[in-house]
ZADO-990459 format. One line per field, with one value per residue (C-alpha): x, z, y; residue in three letters. Coordinates in Angstrom, 2 decimals, always signed. Each point is the difference from the previous one (the first is absolute). Layout:
BEGIN
c1 = [X  ...];
c3 = [Z  ...];
c2 = [Y  ...];
residu = [ala  ...];
//
This chain:
BEGIN
c1 = [+8.81  -2.94  -0.59  +0.20  -3.14  +0.60  -1.17  -2.64  +1.75  -0.84  -1.77  +2.17  -2.35  -2.85  -3.63  -0.26  +3.13  -1.35  -3.39  +1.62  +2.32  -3.00  -1.84  +3.10  +0.54  -3.61  -0.19  +3.17  -0.84  -3.83  -1.39  -3.43  -0.27  +0.74  -2.70  -2.59  +0.85  -0.29  -3.37  -1.39  +0.46  -2.68  -2.28  +0.08  -0.47  -3.06  -1.39  +0.58  -1.93  -2.76  -0.53  -0.64  -1.98  -2.39  -1.95  -0.32  -1.22  -2.68  -1.25  +0.01  -2.02  -2.55  -0.45  -0.34  -2.76  +1.71  -1.53  +0.97  +1.60  +2.05  +1.15  +0.81  +2.05  +2.13  +0.46  +0.49  +2.71  +1.95  -0.37  +1.16  +3.10  +0.72  -0.37  +2.28  +2.63  -0.16  +0.34  +2.97  +1.61  -0.45  +1.44  +3.07  +0.69  -0.28  +2.24  +2.89  -0.19  -0.05  +2.38  +2.02  +0.84  +0.82  +2.44  +1.45  +0.58  +1.61  +2.40  +0.94  +0.54  +2.30  +1.99  +0.53  +1.05  +2.34  +1.58  +0.56  +2.02  +1.92  +0.59  +3.68  +0.72  +1.95  -3.14  -2.45  +1.92  -0.88  -2.96  -1.56  +0.07  -1.63  -2.72  -0.50  -0.35  -2.66  -1.97  +0.40  -1.43  -2.88  -0.82  -0.88  -2.24  -3.36  -0.05  -3.20  -1.63  +2.87  +2.12  +2.42  +1.27  -3.48  -1.75  +1.89  -1.32  -3.44  -0.28  +1.32  -2.85  -2.48  +1.45  -0.54  -3.54  -0.87  +1.50  -2.24  -3.00  +1.01  -0.03  -3.30  -1.86  +1.63  -1.55  -3.43  +0.37  +1.17  -3.55  -1.17  +2.73  +3.50  +1.26  -0.89  +2.77  +2.94  -1.56  -0.40  +3.49  +2.01  -1.30  +1.77  +3.41  -0.04  -0.55  +2.80  +2.44  -0.87  +0.37  +3.30  +1.38  -0.96  +1.66  +3.21  +0.18  -0.58  +2.71  +2.52  -0.43  -0.48  +3.48  -1.04  -2.62  +1.92  +2.77  -2.54  -1.84  +3.26  +0.76  -3.56  +0.18  +3.37  -1.33  -3.06  +2.21  +2.30  -2.85  -1.36  +3.42  +0.43  +3.77  -0.41  -2.45  +2.61  +1.67  -3.32  -1.03  +3.28  +1.02  -3.50  -0.04  -3.77  -0.71  +2.90  -1.22  -3.56  +1.28  +2.00  -3.03  -2.19  +2.44  +0.25  -3.78  -0.35  +2.40  -1.94  -3.28  +1.47  +0.64  -3.38  -1.69  +1.90  -1.02  -3.64  -0.19  +1.53  -2.26  -3.02  +0.87  +0.24  -3.40  -1.65  +1.09  -1.43  -3.42  -0.22  +0.72  -2.53  -2.71  +0.54  +0.29  -3.13  -2.16  +0.64  -0.69  -3.24  -1.27  +0.40  -1.96  -2.87  -0.18  -0.17  -2.69  -2.16  +0.40  -1.32  +3.27  +0.31  -2.51  -0.23  +1.88  +2.72  +0.30  +0.44  +2.57  +2.07  -0.33  +1.34  +2.64  +1.29  +0.13  +1.88  +2.17  +1.11  +0.88  +2.03  +2.02  +0.59  +0.90  +2.45  +1.72  -0.16  +1.38  +2.74  +0.86  -0.09  +2.25  +2.43  -0.07  +0.51  +2.53  +2.16  -0.06  +0.77  +3.05  +1.45  -0.64  +1.60  +2.92  +0.71  -0.11  +2.22  +2.81  +3.27  +1.17  +3.70  +0.51  +3.35  +0.87  -0.24  +3.44  +1.17  -1.57  -0.30  -0.44  +3.69  +0.96  -2.02  +2.41  +2.95  +1.36  +0.18  +2.33  -1.51  +1.57  -1.00  +1.64  +0.11  -3.57  -1.72  -3.60  -2.18  -3.61  -2.54  -0.08  +3.13  +2.75  +2.89  +0.91  -0.65  +2.74  +2.89  +2.35  -0.12  +2.59  -0.24  +0.50  -1.25  +1.54  -2.09  -0.69  +1.37  -1.73  +0.04  -1.23  -1.20  +0.09  -0.37  -2.11  -3.66  -0.44  +3.32  -1.79  +0.13  -3.66  +0.07  +2.96  -1.95  -3.05  +2.22  +1.59  -3.39  -1.26  -2.57  +1.79  +2.04  +3.26  -0.08  +3.49  +2.24  -0.94  -0.43  +1.02  -1.00  +1.69  +1.67  -3.29  -1.45  -3.18  -1.57  +0.25  -2.08  -3.76  -1.07  -2.05  +2.76  +2.68  -1.82  +0.59  +3.68  -0.64  -1.14  -0.29  -1.10  -0.83  -0.28  -3.73  -1.67  -3.64  -2.07  -3.43  -2.78  +1.45  +1.40  +3.61  +0.87  -1.64  +1.76  +3.37  -0.55  -1.88  -2.39  -3.34  -0.02  -0.19  +3.33  +1.82  +2.69  -0.96  +3.07  +2.29  -1.99  +0.29  +3.74  +0.50  -2.01  +2.10  +3.17  -1.31  -0.56  -3.74  +0.26  -1.26  -2.82  -1.20  +0.06  -2.26  -2.67  -2.70  -0.26  +3.73  +0.91  -3.70  -0.78  -1.63  +1.28  -2.12  -2.46  -2.27  -0.77  +0.12  -1.39  +2.92  +2.56  +3.19  +1.91  +3.79  +2.35  +2.32  +2.93  -2.06  -1.23  +3.58  +0.92  -2.97  +1.21  +3.47  -1.55  -1.76  +3.33  +1.56  -2.94  +0.41  +3.65  +1.10  +3.73  +0.20  -1.03  -0.66  -0.57  -0.96  +0.03  -1.32  +0.57  -1.14  -3.01  +1.81  +1.40  +3.79  -0.36  -2.23  +2.28  +3.05  -1.79  -0.73  +3.67  +1.12  -2.18  +1.07  +2.67  -2.61  -2.42  +2.54  +1.64  +0.23  -1.40  +1.24  -1.30  -0.36  -0.62  -1.07  +0.07  +0.38  +1.42  +3.64  +0.59  -1.92  +2.31  +2.81  -1.76  +0.59  +3.01  +0.07  -1.51  -0.90  -0.48  -2.39  -0.13  -1.87  -0.63  +3.64  +2.11  +2.56  +1.48  +0.36  +1.52  -0.50  -1.07  +3.58  +1.37  -2.50  +0.61  +3.74  -0.66  -1.49  -2.50  -3.69  -0.92  +2.40  -1.35  -3.59  +0.85  +1.73  -3.11  -2.25  +2.40  -0.30  -3.78  +0.30  +2.38  -2.39  -2.86  +2.10  +0.65  -3.70];
c3 = [+24.40  -2.41  -1.83  -3.77  -1.68  -2.66  -3.48  -1.54  -2.52  -3.61  -1.82  -2.43  -2.91  -0.46  -0.04  -3.71  -0.76  +1.88  -1.72  -3.46  +0.95  +1.17  -3.27  -2.03  +2.02  -0.14  -3.73  -0.54  +2.19  +0.10  -2.93  +0.17  +3.65  -0.96  -2.70  +2.39  +2.62  -2.65  -1.15  +3.50  -0.22  -2.62  +1.39  +3.52  -1.29  -1.93  +3.04  +2.30  -2.26  -0.59  +3.76  +0.27  -3.23  +0.50  +3.08  -1.58  -3.25  +1.82  +1.85  -3.22  -1.82  +2.81  +0.48  -3.78  -0.10  -2.87  -1.28  +1.64  -3.18  -0.44  +3.65  -0.23  -3.16  +1.32  +3.52  -1.29  -2.41  +2.82  +2.24  -2.83  -0.59  +3.73  +0.22  -2.98  +1.28  +3.48  -1.33  -2.17  +2.87  +2.41  -2.53  -0.82  +3.66  +1.07  -2.85  +0.55  +3.81  +0.31  -2.81  -1.69  +3.04  +2.08  -2.65  -0.33  +3.77  -0.01  -2.76  +1.93  +3.16  -2.00  -1.13  +3.62  +0.93  -2.98  +1.13  +3.47  -1.40  -2.61  +1.94  +0.62  +3.26  +1.57  -0.30  +0.93  +3.21  +1.32  +2.36  -1.72  -3.36  +1.39  +1.59  -3.34  -1.56  +2.57  -0.81  -3.75  +0.37  +2.10  -2.86  -2.09  +2.73  +1.39  +3.47  +1.50  -3.43  -1.58  -2.79  -1.26  -3.17  -1.49  +1.95  -1.69  -3.52  +1.36  +2.00  -2.95  -2.14  +2.76  +0.20  -3.74  +0.36  +2.85  -1.82  -3.01  +2.31  +1.68  -3.35  -1.07  +3.25  +0.40  -3.32  +1.27  +3.32  -1.69  -1.36  +3.60  +0.95  -1.45  +3.54  +1.24  -1.98  +1.47  +3.50  -0.08  -1.49  +2.36  +3.22  -0.37  -0.18  +3.80  +0.03  -2.46  +2.05  +3.14  -1.84  -1.48  +3.43  +1.24  -2.97  +0.39  +3.70  -0.77  -2.69  +2.22  +2.82  -2.02  +0.85  +3.69  -0.47  -2.85  +2.46  +2.62  -2.57  -1.08  +3.59  +0.58  -3.06  +1.16  +3.45  -1.58  -2.38  +2.77  +2.14  -2.99  -1.14  +0.70  +0.33  +2.93  +1.84  +2.16  +1.18  +0.78  +2.22  +1.68  +0.75  +0.90  -2.75  -0.53  +2.64  -1.20  -3.62  +1.11  +1.91  -3.00  -2.23  +2.53  +0.22  -3.79  -0.33  +2.53  -2.06  -3.19  +1.76  +1.12  -3.63  -1.09  +2.55  -1.39  -3.54  +0.98  +1.98  -2.78  -2.57  +2.24  +0.28  -3.78  -0.41  +2.59  -2.05  -3.08  +1.64  +1.18  -3.48  -1.61  +2.45  -0.71  -3.76  -0.47  +2.34  -2.04  -3.35  +1.10  +1.62  -3.36  -1.85  +2.48  -0.17  -3.85  +0.01  +2.51  -2.13  -3.04  -1.91  -0.19  -0.93  +2.04  -2.54  -0.39  +3.80  +0.21  -2.82  +1.51  +3.54  -1.11  -2.18  +2.93  +2.23  -2.67  -0.84  +3.61  +0.02  -3.19  +1.52  +3.08  -2.23  -1.96  +3.20  +1.41  -3.16  -0.24  +3.66  -0.57  -3.05  +1.97  +2.98  -2.08  -2.07  +3.11  +0.39  -3.70  +0.57  +2.22  -2.71  -2.77  +2.17  +0.89  -3.63  -1.00  +2.39  -1.97  -0.86  +0.16  -3.11  -1.74  -3.42  -1.68  -1.60  +1.73  -0.89  +2.83  -2.58  -0.87  +3.64  +0.80  -1.21  +2.34  +3.27  +0.14  +1.53  +2.58  +0.74  +2.67  -0.96  +2.95  +0.94  +2.84  +1.09  +2.42  +0.89  -0.49  +3.13  +1.52  +1.38  -1.05  -2.79  +0.50  -2.53  -0.59  -3.00  -0.61  -2.56  -0.78  -2.92  -0.03  -2.76  -2.28  +1.74  +3.34  +3.23  +2.42  +3.59  +1.56  +3.81  +2.76  +2.99  -0.29  -1.57  -1.84  -3.37  -1.38  -1.06  -1.37  -2.19  -1.29  -0.83  -1.88  -1.96  -0.87  -1.30  +2.77  +1.03  -2.01  +1.41  +1.46  -1.42  -2.24  -2.36  -0.08  -3.09  -0.85  -2.95  -0.76  -0.37  +2.47  +1.69  -1.10  -3.62  +0.55  -0.15  +3.55  -0.86  -2.31  +2.66  +2.53  -2.32  +0.99  +3.64  +2.00  +3.53  +3.28  +2.47  +3.80  +0.01  -2.04  -1.10  -1.57  -1.59  -0.31  -3.07  -0.44  +0.91  -3.69  -0.88  +2.92  -1.18  -3.65  +0.65  -2.80  -0.45  -0.46  -3.79  -0.14  +2.77  -0.68  +2.74  -0.38  +0.33  +2.95  +1.82  -0.65  +1.40  +3.11  +0.57  -0.46  +2.58  +2.52  -0.41  -1.49  +3.11  +0.45  -3.56  +0.52  +3.04  -1.87  -1.84  -2.74  -0.11  -1.72  -0.80  +3.70  +0.70  +2.61  +2.59  +2.23  +0.13  -3.71  -0.68  +2.19  -0.98  -0.04  +2.04  +2.18  -0.33  +2.88  -0.10  -1.13  -2.67  -1.32  -0.33  -1.87  -2.31  -0.74  -0.69  -2.44  -1.69  -0.42  -1.49  -2.38  -1.36  -0.75  -0.35  -0.42  +3.40  +3.16  +3.07  +3.32  +2.88  +3.16  -1.89  +2.92  +2.89  +0.75  -0.57  +2.60  -0.07  -1.84  -2.73  -0.20  -0.50  -2.79  -1.78  +0.25  -1.42  -3.04  -0.22  -2.61  -2.24  +0.47  -0.94  -2.95  -2.93  +2.06  +1.87  +3.54  +2.98  +3.33  +3.18  +3.36  +3.68  +0.52  -0.91  -0.19  -3.29  -1.61  -0.43  -3.14  -1.73  -2.00  +1.73  +3.13  +0.40  +3.53  +0.02  +2.81  +0.07  -3.74  -0.96  -0.80  +2.79  -0.54  -3.11  -0.80  +0.31  +3.29  +0.84  -0.90  +2.20  +2.92  -0.36  -0.14  +3.50  -0.64  +0.76  -2.21  +1.89  +3.34  -1.03  -1.36  +3.26  +2.01  -2.28  +0.15  +3.78  -0.32  -2.34  +2.47  +2.90  -2.02  -0.61  +3.75  +0.75];
c2 = [+30.57  +0.09  -3.27  +0.24  -1.25  -2.65  +0.87  -2.27  -2.27  +0.74  -2.85  -1.96  +0.80  +2.47  -1.10  +0.83  -2.01  -3.01  +0.25  +0.11  -2.86  -2.06  +0.56  -0.95  -3.16  -1.18  +0.78  -2.04  -2.98  -0.05  +2.04  -1.71  +1.01  +3.62  -0.05  -1.46  +2.63  +2.73  -1.41  +0.50  +3.78  +0.79  -2.73  +1.46  +3.56  -1.19  -1.83  +2.98  +2.37  -2.54  -0.38  +3.75  +0.33  -2.97  +1.32  +3.45  -1.61  -2.01  +3.09  +2.05  -2.68  -0.25  +3.75  +0.57  -2.63  -1.86  -3.24  -3.25  -1.32  +3.17  -0.16  -3.73  +0.52  +2.85  -1.39  -3.55  +1.14  +1.69  -3.05  -2.31  +2.11  -0.01  -3.80  -0.60  +2.44  -1.51  -3.56  +0.93  +1.92  -2.93  -2.47  +2.11  +0.83  -3.63  -1.15  +2.37  -0.18  -3.78  -0.88  +2.73  +2.12  -3.09  -1.17  +3.51  +0.27  -3.45  +1.08  +3.14  -2.05  -2.28  +3.04  +1.05  -3.55  -0.11  +3.26  -1.47  -2.91  +2.03  +3.24  +0.71  -1.81  +2.87  +2.14  -2.75  -0.76  +3.46  +0.20  +3.03  -1.76  -3.14  +2.13  +1.76  -3.46  -0.91  +3.14  -0.63  -3.49  +1.33  +2.37  -3.08  -1.45  +1.06  +1.61  +1.40  +0.03  +1.96  -1.50  +2.70  -1.70  -0.31  +2.77  +2.82  -0.80  -0.95  +3.21  +2.00  -1.36  +0.81  +3.50  +0.51  -1.38  +2.38  +2.99  -0.76  -0.33  +3.27  +1.79  -1.58  +0.64  +3.40  +0.99  -1.09  +1.84  +3.20  +0.43  +0.53  +2.46  +0.42  +0.71  -3.48  -1.70  +1.99  -0.08  -3.76  -0.37  +2.21  -1.55  -3.41  +1.69  +0.06  -3.75  -0.55  +2.05  -1.99  -3.31  +1.13  +0.90  -3.47  -1.74  +1.99  -0.86  -3.70  -0.02  +1.79  -2.55  -3.20  -1.31  -0.21  -2.72  -1.68  -0.87  -1.14  -2.15  -1.65  -1.00  -1.19  -2.25  -1.31  -0.96  -1.62  -1.94  -1.21  -1.32  -1.94  -1.26  -3.71  +0.43  +2.41  -2.26  -1.77  +3.20  +1.66  -2.90  -0.91  +3.59  +1.14  +2.64  -0.05  +2.65  +2.11  -0.14  +0.81  +3.02  +1.20  -0.45  +1.81  +2.92  +0.28  -0.24  +2.83  +2.13  -0.80  +0.84  +3.32  +0.98  -1.40  +2.28  +2.98  -0.93  -0.48  +3.25  +2.11  -1.65  +0.68  +3.70  +0.35  -1.69  +2.28  +3.02  -1.72  -0.50  +3.63  +1.35  -2.37  +1.12  +3.72  -0.52  -2.13  +2.10  +3.15  -1.72  -1.66  +3.23  +1.77  -2.69  +0.07  +3.79  -0.04  -2.70  +1.87  +3.14  -1.90  +0.17  -3.81  -2.69  -3.18  -2.11  +2.67  +0.23  -3.76  +0.01  +2.83  -1.36  -3.39  +1.65  +2.09  -3.08  -1.93  +3.01  +0.28  -3.68  +0.38  +2.83  -2.14  -2.95  +2.12  +1.04  -3.54  -1.57  +2.61  -0.55  -3.76  +0.29  +2.13  -2.37  -3.15  +1.89  +0.35  -3.78  -0.32  +2.22  -2.74  -2.59  +2.05  +1.09  -3.62  -1.13  +2.93  -0.98  -0.18  -3.49  +0.99  -2.08  -0.18  +1.35  -3.41  +0.29  -3.19  -3.36  -2.51  -2.78  +0.32  -0.62  -3.12  -2.67  +0.30  +1.37  +3.79  +2.55  +2.37  +3.37  +2.54  +3.29  +2.43  -0.87  +1.83  -0.39  +1.94  -0.79  +2.77  +2.16  -1.59  +2.22  -2.24  -2.41  -3.71  -0.81  +2.38  +0.14  -3.75  -1.11  -3.70  -2.39  -3.60  -2.09  -2.24  -3.31  +1.20  -1.04  +2.94  +0.03  +3.23  +0.05  +2.53  +0.92  +1.00  +3.43  -0.12  +0.42  -3.55  -0.27  +3.54  -1.00  -3.01  +2.14  +2.43  -2.83  -1.51  +3.35  +0.48  +3.21  +2.51  +1.36  +3.49  +0.46  -2.11  -2.80  -3.77  -1.94  -3.54  -1.67  +3.33  +1.91  +2.48  -1.19  +3.28  -1.19  -3.14  +0.05  -0.80  -3.10  -1.20  +0.55  -2.20  -2.97  +0.04  -0.93  -3.00  +1.37  -1.55  +2.77  -0.11  +0.63  -2.72  -0.04  -2.78  +0.13  -2.58  -1.71  -3.48  -0.77  -0.30  +3.34  +1.69  -1.29  +0.93  +3.23  -1.00  -1.76  -3.77  +0.12  +1.85  -1.92  -2.59  -2.47  -2.18  +2.98  +1.37  -3.32  -0.17  +3.51  -0.86  -3.12  +2.04  +2.49  -2.80  -0.65  -3.49  -1.83  +2.51  -0.60  -3.78  +0.36  +1.96  -2.00  +2.64  +0.74  +3.25  +0.59  +0.45  +3.35  +2.43  +1.83  -1.86  +3.02  -0.24  -3.75  -2.75  -2.27  +2.83  -0.18  +2.45  -0.15  +0.62  +3.00  -2.13  -1.77  +3.34  +1.24  -3.17  +0.53  +3.53  -1.37  -2.49  +2.92  +1.79  -3.14  -0.46  +3.52  -0.82  +3.63  +0.78  +1.72  -1.86  +2.16  -1.75  +2.30  -2.16  -3.07  -2.38  +2.21  -2.22  -3.32  -2.35  -0.66  -3.33  +1.44  +3.03  -2.21  -1.91  +3.25  +1.02  -3.33  +0.68  +3.63  -0.76  -1.62  +2.88  +2.66  -1.78  +2.40  +2.88  +3.04  -0.26  +2.31  -1.68  +1.82  -1.74  +0.71  -3.50  +0.41  -3.75  +0.05  +2.55  -2.56  -1.24  +3.37  +1.22  +3.38  +1.54  +3.68  +1.32  +2.96  +2.55  +3.33  -0.20  -0.60  -3.06  -0.08  -3.49  -2.16  -3.39  -3.76  -1.58  -1.02  +3.43  +1.81  -2.36  +0.61  +3.76  -0.17  +2.81  +0.32  -2.95  -2.26  +1.25  -0.61  -3.45  -0.91  +0.95  -2.05  -2.95  +0.10  -0.26  -2.98  -1.73  +0.64  -1.51  -3.14  -0.41  +0.10];
residu = [met  lys  glu  thr  lys  lys  ala  thr  pro  lys  pro  tyr  arg  ser  thr  leu  ser  asn  ala  leu  trp  ser  phe  arg  glu  ile  leu  lys  glu  ala  pro  val  cys  phe  leu  leu  met  ala  leu  glu  val  pro  leu  asn  val  cys  leu  ser  tyr  ala  glu  val  tyr  leu  pro  ala  leu  val  val  ala  glu  val  thr  ser  gln  ala  ser  leu  ser  his  met  ala  leu  arg  val  gly  leu  val  ile  phe  val  met  leu  met  ala  asn  ala  leu  gln  thr  phe  ser  lys  gly  leu  tyr  asn  thr  tyr  tyr  leu  thr  arg  tyr  arg  phe  gln  lys  gly  met  glu  ala  asp  arg  lys  ser  val  thr  cys  phe  phe  gln  asp  tyr  glu  arg  lys  asp  ile  arg  glu  leu  gly  asp  arg  ala  leu  arg  ala  thr  glu  gln  trp  asn  gly  val  gln  pro  ile  ser  asp  val  pro  lys  arg  ser  met  lys  leu  ile  glu  asn  ile  leu  cys  tyr  leu  leu  phe  gly  ser  val  ile  ser  phe  val  ser  pro  leu  leu  val  pro  ile  leu  thr  ile  ala  pro  ile  val  asn  trp  leu  cys  ala  arg  ala  tyr  arg  asn  trp  glu  tyr  ala  his  arg  asp  lys  trp  thr  asp  ile  asp  arg  arg  leu  trp  tyr  val  gln  gly  glu  thr  ala  asp  phe  arg  ala  gly  lys  asp  ile  arg  ile  tyr  gly  cys  ala  gly  trp  leu  arg  gln  ile  tyr  ser  asp  leu  ser  ala  gln  arg  thr  phe  trp  asp  arg  his  leu  thr  trp  arg  ser  phe  leu  ser  arg  ile  ala  asp  leu  val  val  ile  leu  leu  arg  asp  ser  ala  ala  tyr  ala  leu  leu  ile  gln  met  thr  leu  ala  gly  gln  leu  thr  val  asp  arg  phe  leu  leu  tyr  phe  ser  ala  ile  ser  met  phe  ala  ser  phe  ile  gly  asn  ile  met  ala  glu  trp  ser  gly  ile  his  ser  thr  ser  leu  ala  leu  cys  asp  tyr  arg  gln  tyr  leu  asp  leu  pro  glu  gln  asp  gly  thr  gly  glu  ala  asp  ala  gly  asp  cys  leu  his  gly  ala  leu  glu  ile  ala  phe  glu  his  val  ser  phe  arg  tyr  lys  gly  ala  glu  ala  asp  thr  leu  thr  asp  leu  asp  leu  thr  ile  lys  pro  gly  glu  lys  val  ala  leu  val  gly  leu  asn  gly  ala  gly  lys  thr  thr  leu  val  lys  leu  leu  cys  gly  leu  tyr  leu  pro  thr  glu  gly  asp  ile  lys  val  gly  gly  ala  ser  ile  arg  lys  phe  arg  arg  lys  asp  tyr  tyr  arg  leu  phe  ser  pro  val  phe  gln  asp  val  gln  thr  gly  phe  phe  ser  leu  ala  glu  thr  val  ser  gly  gln  ile  gln  gly  his  thr  asp  phe  gln  arg  ala  glu  his  cys  met  glu  leu  ala  gly  leu  gly  glu  lys  leu  ser  ser  leu  pro  gln  gly  ile  his  thr  lys  leu  asp  lys  gln  val  tyr  ala  asp  gly  ile  ala  leu  ser  gly  gly  glu  thr  gln  lys  leu  met  leu  ala  arg  ala  leu  tyr  lys  asp  ala  pro  ile  leu  val  leu  asp  glu  pro  thr  ala  ala  leu  asp  pro  ile  ala  glu  asn  gln  ile  tyr  leu  gln  tyr  gln  glu  met  thr  arg  gly  lys  thr  ser  leu  phe  ile  ser  his  arg  leu  ala  ser  thr  gln  phe  cys  asp  arg  ile  leu  tyr  leu  lys  asp  gly  arg  ile  thr  glu  glu  gly  ser  his  gln  glu  leu  ile  ala  leu  gly  gly  glu  tyr  ala  gly  leu  tyr  glu  lys  gln  ser  cys  trp  tyr  gln  cys  glu  lys  lys  phe];
//
């Protein structure tokens, strides 16, 4: 069967659209930079013509036997203009390159970072979106001398400059022969077509090396991560990681060879065309000079003009190719920033819901992951009363974490609706809706901030230290704080701070619990909050559970069914549906799957006691 060839994906935005967007953005955020770049255009045009005109002027003055003073005046005036233009051009270029463009690129990088932390989580969780985010961020950085965010406006200015030079020098050359201009112009089309074919191939295959680069960076990061050091040494992972890195590097080199070879072929075609084009033009000039149709100074002027003219045509094609190439990278940046936020209508105000426990209602909610063949949650109908403590249990893959992400607004239901405080989650602004929740997820992540800043989620000037310390004590970190010389001001991450600390898995979970308590939202969501704790620490947390959940609606997920006895109601989830519901005693009396699972876990606890 004949394989169907994939069509080349169409760029997100056209080259013209990206160029106009670049000019608008740089005018808005760095207008002085735009003016300095624009100033370079007439300065460079002036310098280009002066470079051609000066040698011809000197020859003309010498051959006409003009006086020394007359020659010095005319030649000196041209040189003075060239020096002033060159000084001004150097000053403006240095100023906008070292200051204004750097600041502009930094601002654009911040916009990409901001998108990464505000992008709708259901989209951001997808691999293709994260890879798009990587490419968007790379568009704000410099790679192999290319910096797409600033190169598009810079190259656009250079394109305008070379077009003006093309018109000026074309007018000069037309005095030799009107046919020279179209001949010298048509030839580079071959080069442009070759360069365009290369760019299209590179754009169509860019996802191949993006995925490889992501994995390379991951392996590099893991080998340098202090937290992975023990595992790498004890389990002898160094050789394994080196092999993975070597294999990925070989794959990246394979694509680099393809890129280099295709680029080389396009440049060979460019050189052949240049050789044929220039040979014909110079032969014509020599013939006219030998025939007496051109004086020496005119020959020199036209010879230099043709050489420069050819370079301007090449520059026009190169700048256009460069604009198109960087425009493709800019497409990734704009596409990433244009991702929908999935924001609500704003009809519901979260501020009205912050001062008491809230009712939660799942109304025939179904959810299916993108590309999945079946629903993870199916027709879920559930109401949690204000102030109720509900435990959600079930085997791995039952849909518990998916339910939590739906409730927290990280996902949107495929079907049905979720209401909090009587209002649909689709009516809350996303950022506003997050204020209603204090979650502790399974996968916890800390930064390089102080303990107090981590708990408050704010810089020191906005942190209530007394409250942060109280929440940490309530979460079971009181003894840990007492052992630290700097207390809640202790910094995390040994890799960043010489006196930083590394918390154990259980301590990190307690810290995240303290963060949830500090936020003091009306809905507390605990997704396996004691998974990394020992039985004694876990029991202490349960004893304080009543205090933590006072005046709140809480949803508690755990694989350890002994912990569910602290809750008012238990929901047993299987295959995306609630199959059993009731208190701990009611479910044990029912003798269903919950009771069977509890009995097995009880056996494990009894065996542990014997040992």
